[in-house]
Every structure is written in structure tokens, then in C-alpha cells.
C-alpha positions as CSV (number, residue, x, y, z in Angstrom):
1,X,-19.1,11.5,-12.8
2,X,-20.7,10.7,-9.3
3,X,-18.2,10.3,-6.7
4,X,-19.3,6.6,-5.6
5,X,-18.2,5.8,-9.8
6,X,-14.2,6.7,-9.2
7,X,-13.6,3.7,-6.9
8,X,-15.2,-0.3,-6.5
9,X,-15.1,-2.0,-3.3
10,X,-15.7,-5.9,-3.0
11,X,-15.2,-8.3,0.2
12,X,-14.6,-11.6,0.1
13,X,-12.7,-14.5,1.8
14,X,-11.1,-11.8,4.1
15,X,-10.1,-9.7,1.6
16,X,-11.2,-6.1,0.7
17,X,-10.1,-5.0,-2.7
18,X,-10.3,-1.5,-3.0
19,X,-9.7,-0.6,-7.2
20,X,-9.4,3.1,-8.5
21,X,-11.7,3.3,-11.5
22,X,-11.7,7.0,-12.4
23,X,-9.6,6.0,-15.8
24,X,-10.9,9.1,-17.8
25,X,-8.3,11.1,-15.6
26,X,-5.8,8.4,-15.6
27,X,-6.7,7.6,-12.1
28,X,-5.6,11.1,-10.7
29,X,-6.1,11.5,-6.9
30,X,-8.8,13.8,-7.2
31,X,-11.3,15.3,-4.4
32,X,-13.6,12.4,-5.0
33,X,-10.6,9.6,-5.0
34,X,-9.3,10.8,-2.1
35,X,-12.4,11.1,0.1
36,X,-13.8,7.5,-1.3
37,X,-10.2,5.7,-1.2
38,X,-9.8,7.2,2.5
39,X,-14.0,6.3,3.3
40,X,-13.8,2.6,1.9
41,X,-9.9,1.7,3.7
42,X,-11.4,2.7,7.1
43,X,-14.5,0.7,6.4
44,X,-12.1,-1.9,5.5
45,X,-9.9,-2.0,8.4
46,X,-12.8,-1.4,10.6
47,X,-14.2,-4.4,9.4
48,X,-13.1,-7.8,11.4
49,X,-13.8,-10.8,8.8
50,X,-11.0,-8.4,6.1
51,X,-7.8,-9.3,7.2
52,X,-6.1,-8.1,4.1
53,X,-6.5,-5.0,2.4
54,X,-5.5,-4.9,-2.1
55,X,-5.6,-1.3,-3.8
56,X,-5.9,-2.6,-7.4
57,X,-7.2,0.2,-10.4
58,X,-9.2,-0.3,-13.8
59,X,-7.7,1.1,-16.8
60,X,-4.2,1.2,-18.1
61,X,-3.2,3.8,-15.7
62,X,-2.4,2.5,-11.7
63,X,-2.1,6.5,-10.7
64,X,-1.1,9.2,-12.6
65,X,-0.6,11.5,-9.0
66,X,-2.5,14.4,-7.8
67,X,-5.3,15.8,-10.1
68,X,-3.0,18.9,-11.8
69,X,-6.2,20.7,-13.3
70,X,-7.9,20.9,-9.5
71,X,-4.6,22.5,-8.7
72,X,-4.3,25.1,-11.2
73,X,-4.7,28.3,-9.7
74,X,-5.4,27.6,-6.6
75,X,-3.0,29.0,-3.3
76,X,-0.9,27.6,-1.0
77,X,-3.9,27.1,1.6
78,X,-6.1,25.5,-0.7
79,X,-4.0,22.9,-2.8
80,X,-5.6,19.1,-2.6
81,X,-1.8,18.0,-2.2
82,X,-2.5,19.2,1.8
83,X,-4.9,16.0,2.1
84,X,-2.5,13.3,0.7
85,X,-0.4,13.2,4.5
86,X,-3.4,11.9,6.3
87,X,-4.1,9.8,3.3
88,X,-0.7,8.1,2.9
89,X,-0.1,8.0,6.6
90,X,-3.7,6.2,6.9
91,X,-2.4,3.0,4.5
92,X,1.1,3.1,6.0
93,X,0.0,2.9,9.8
94,X,-3.2,0.6,8.4
95,X,-2.9,-2.3,11.2
96,X,-3.9,-4.6,8.3
97,X,-1.3,-5.5,5.4
98,X,-2.3,-3.5,2.4
99,X,-1.0,-4.9,-1.2
100,X,-0.5,-2.9,-3.9
101,X,-1.1,-4.3,-7.6
102,X,0.3,-1.9,-9.9
103,X,-0.4,-2.8,-13.7
104,X,0.6,0.7,-15.4
105,X,2.1,3.5,-15.2
106,X,2.7,5.2,-11.7
107,X,3.7,8.8,-11.4
108,X,4.6,11.1,-8.3
109,X,1.6,10.9,-6.2
110,X,0.6,7.8,-7.2
111,X,4.6,6.3,-6.4
112,X,3.5,7.4,-3.3
113,X,0.1,6.1,-2.6
114,X,1.6,2.7,-3.7
115,X,5.2,3.0,-1.9
116,X,2.9,3.3,1.3
117,X,1.7,0.0,0.9
118,X,3.6,-3.3,2.6
119,X,3.7,-5.5,-0.6
120,X,3.8,-3.9,-4.2
121,X,3.0,-6.3,-6.8
122,X,3.8,-4.8,-10.2
123,X,3.6,-6.6,-13.7
124,X,6.9,-6.1,-16.3
125,X,4.6,-3.5,-18.4
126,X,4.4,-1.1,-15.4
127,X,6.6,2.4,-15.5
128,X,7.5,4.6,-12.4
129,X,8.5,8.2,-12.3
130,X,8.9,10.7,-9.8
131,X,7.4,13.5,-12.3
132,X,7.5,16.5,-10.2
133,X,10.6,18.4,-10.7
134,X,9.8,18.2,-14.5
135,X,6.4,20.1,-13.3
136,X,8.1,22.5,-11.2
137,X,7.3,20.9,-8.1
138,X,8.6,19.1,-5.0
139,X,8.1,15.1,-4.2
140,X,7.7,16.6,-0.7
141,X,4.9,14.7,0.7
142,X,5.7,11.1,-0.6
143,X,8.7,11.2,0.5
144,X,8.1,10.0,4.0
145,X,7.2,6.9,2.8
146,X,9.4,6.5,-0.6
147,X,12.9,6.9,0.9
148,X,12.5,3.8,3.9
149,X,11.5,2.0,0.5
150,X,13.8,2.9,-1.6
151,X,18.3,2.7,-1.7
152,X,19.2,6.4,-1.1
153,X,21.2,6.5,-4.3
154,X,18.4,5.0,-6.6
155,X,15.7,8.1,-4.9
156,X,18.7,10.5,-5.3
157,X,19.2,10.0,-8.9
158,X,15.7,9.3,-10.2
159,X,14.1,12.0,-8.1
160,X,16.3,14.5,-9.4
161,X,15.9,13.2,-13.6
162,X,12.0,12.5,-13.1
163,X,13.0,10.1,-15.4
164,X,10.9,6.9,-16.6
165,X,12.0,3.6,-15.2
166,X,10.5,0.2,-15.6
167,X,9.2,-2.1,-13.0
168,X,12.8,-4.2,-12.9
169,X,14.8,-0.8,-12.2
170,X,11.7,-0.5,-9.1
171,X,12.0,-3.8,-7.4
172,X,15.7,-3.2,-7.6
173,X,15.8,-0.4,-5.8
174,X,13.5,-1.4,-3.7
175,X,10.0,0.3,-4.4
176,X,8.3,-2.7,-5.8
177,X,8.7,-6.3,-3.8
178,X,7.5,-8.5,-6.4
179,X,8.2,-8.0,-10.3
180,X,6.0,-10.4,-12.6
181,X,5.5,-11.3,-15.8
182,X,2.0,-9.6,-16.5
183,X,-0.1,-12.1,-17.2
184,X,1.1,-13.9,-13.6
185,X,0.7,-10.7,-11.6
186,X,-3.0,-12.0,-10.5
187,X,-1.4,-15.2,-9.1
188,X,1.3,-13.4,-7.7
189,X,-1.3,-11.2,-5.6
190,X,-2.8,-14.3,-4.3
191,X,0.1,-16.2,-4.1
192,X,0.5,-12.9,-1.0
193,X,-3.1,-12.7,-0.2
194,X,-2.5,-16.5,1.4
195,X,0.5,-15.9,3.2
196,X,-0.5,-12.5,4.8
197,X,-3.4,-13.7,6.1
198,X,-2.2,-17.2,7.3
199,X,-0.6,-14.7,9.6
200,X,-3.0,-13.8,13.2
201,X,-4.2,-10.3,12.9
202,X,-2.8,-9.1,16.3
203,X,0.6,-10.2,15.2
204,X,0.2,-8.5,12.3
205,X,-0.6,-5.4,13.8
206,X,1.8,-5.6,16.4
207,X,4.6,-6.3,13.4
208,X,3.9,-3.9,11.2
209,X,4.2,-1.6,14.2
210,X,7.2,-2.3,15.2
211,X,8.9,-2.8,11.4
212,X,6.9,1.4,11.0
213,X,8.7,2.2,13.7
214,X,12.1,1.2,13.1
215,X,12.7,-1.8,14.6
216,X,15.2,-1.2,18.0
217,X,14.4,1.9,18.1
218,X,12.7,0.8,21.1
219,X,14.2,-0.6,24.2
220,X,15.3,-4.5,24.2
221,X,12.8,-4.2,27.2
222,X,10.1,-2.7,25.6
223,X,10.6,-5.8,22.4
224,X,10.9,-8.1,25.4
225,X,7.8,-7.0,26.8
226,X,6.1,-7.7,23.5
227,X,7.7,-10.6,22.6
228,X,6.4,-12.7,25.9
229,X,2.7,-10.5,25.7
230,X,2.6,-12.0,22.2
231,X,3.5,-15.8,23.2
232,X,1.0,-15.5,26.5
233,X,-2.1,-13.8,24.3
234,X,-4.9,-15.5,23.3
235,X,-3.0,-15.5,19.3
236,X,-0.1,-17.1,20.6
237,X,-1.4,-19.9,22.5
238,X,-4.0,-20.7,19.7
239,X,-0.8,-20.5,17.0
240,X,1.1,-22.2,19.2
241,X,-1.6,-25.5,19.4
242,X,-2.1,-25.3,16.0
243,X,0.9,-26.0,15.1
244,X,1.7,-28.5,17.5
245,X,-1.7,-30.0,16.1
246,X,-0.7,-29.8,12.6
247,X,-3.8,-27.6,11.7
248,X,-4.4,-24.8,10.2
249,X,-4.7,-21.5,12.8
250,X,-8.7,-20.5,13.4
251,X,-7.6,-17.2,11.8
252,X,-6.6,-18.7,8.4
253,X,-9.4,-18.1,5.4
254,X,-10.6,-22.1,4.9
255,X,-9.9,-22.5,1.6
256,X,-13.1,-22.5,-1.1
């Protein structure tokens, strides 16, 4: 399989959809997938026309985690997992919102990938597992993005047992934002994309940075400066004008 075949990219109406397309190995995070995903994500983030990034998948499985066939026999210094932190951090710190669409099983590193996203929409038949301990490995890297999302006692149990859990449990524990019937996934994703695209690009980027930093880790003076900058900025003034004039702000994508 050529590297270009493992990921589909489509861009339209302010949305870049990156679709994992390596069903033969359960959309595992192989070298090819990691490289194409990072490259395509960087391109989407650099494109001013893109407002929201959607991470989807073909086949029955969202992502089975690291490609274990590439890890067999490799020393600690050669493991592909060493590339995973940069990928997760890129998603986690992306200035544009990233929405994960989970229509099937997600395991180990695949759970880490969706956890790094801002919004996770899962179909009711999706399943999840931190399967690392059952393979004799540790969910170390993905813990950086999973633990801020998942309730501590839930993460504790699920990471230690490695058991499979459903979308309802994932939603109750904080891993998934919206758990919907399988035939309502596309509509739910579309609704979230519309809501996200209604925000101004600068405000979204700054709000995401604030959220990822943990809110009040900065001083009130720093937060006040950011708020004042937002009100006085070009997008802030446009948003205020649009509200007063009862019209969409200029950054809101036009309806079809």
C-alpha cells in the first residue's frame, strides 16, 4: 500500500476532513499513517480557508493503536511510539478545533488520538479499551491527553483492567463528548462543525489555548489583558457589530 493511500483528505466549506483509510490493519498508527496524518494536519492548519478539522475513518475500526507489526523486535530507541507525542501534541495544541468521529472500535493509541481532539462524537456501537497492560506495555504517552479528559477514578479502573467499554461508558467518563445512535453520527458531527465555525478564528485559537493551559493558571491580570485584547481586536469588533446588526459575522461559512 502506497503511503498516499492510507489517508483521504477533503476540504470544503471551511472543513478539512482527514479520513484514516488503512482498514487492512484496522487503521493502526503505522509509520505511513503517522506521517500522512501529521502532514495533512499541518496543511489544514496552515490553510486560512479551513475553520474546523474533522478526523474520520473508513472501515469498521476507528484506530487500533500503534502498528504492532512494526514494533516487533525493535529496540526502545527504534520504536515508532517515539513519534506519537509530537502527533498528539499537534492535535492537542492545534489553533483550530479538531473533531473526532468514532464509528467503531478504538484501542490504546487510537484512544489517545481521539482524546487529543476537542470534540469526540461516537456512534452507540463504538467500543474503547486501554489495552496496553494486556500486551505488557504501558499507556504512558496517551495518558498526557487522556487524563485531562477522563474522570480520575474511571481512568484508573479502565487503564488497569484493559477491559472493553462502550460509548455510553466513554461518555459518562468524559472520554466521549456526544454518544449518539449510529445513524445519527453524521448529523451530530455536522451540528458540532456548524457551532464551532460560528466562532471567530482568533477567538477560537485563544480560547483553546486558554483551556489547554488549565484556565486560571495565569494571573487575573493576564486573563484581563487577553479579554481586553479580544474586545478591541478586529474580530471582536466585527462580532459586536454583527450582533448589533443582527447578521452573521463575516467568518461564519455561508449556507449552501
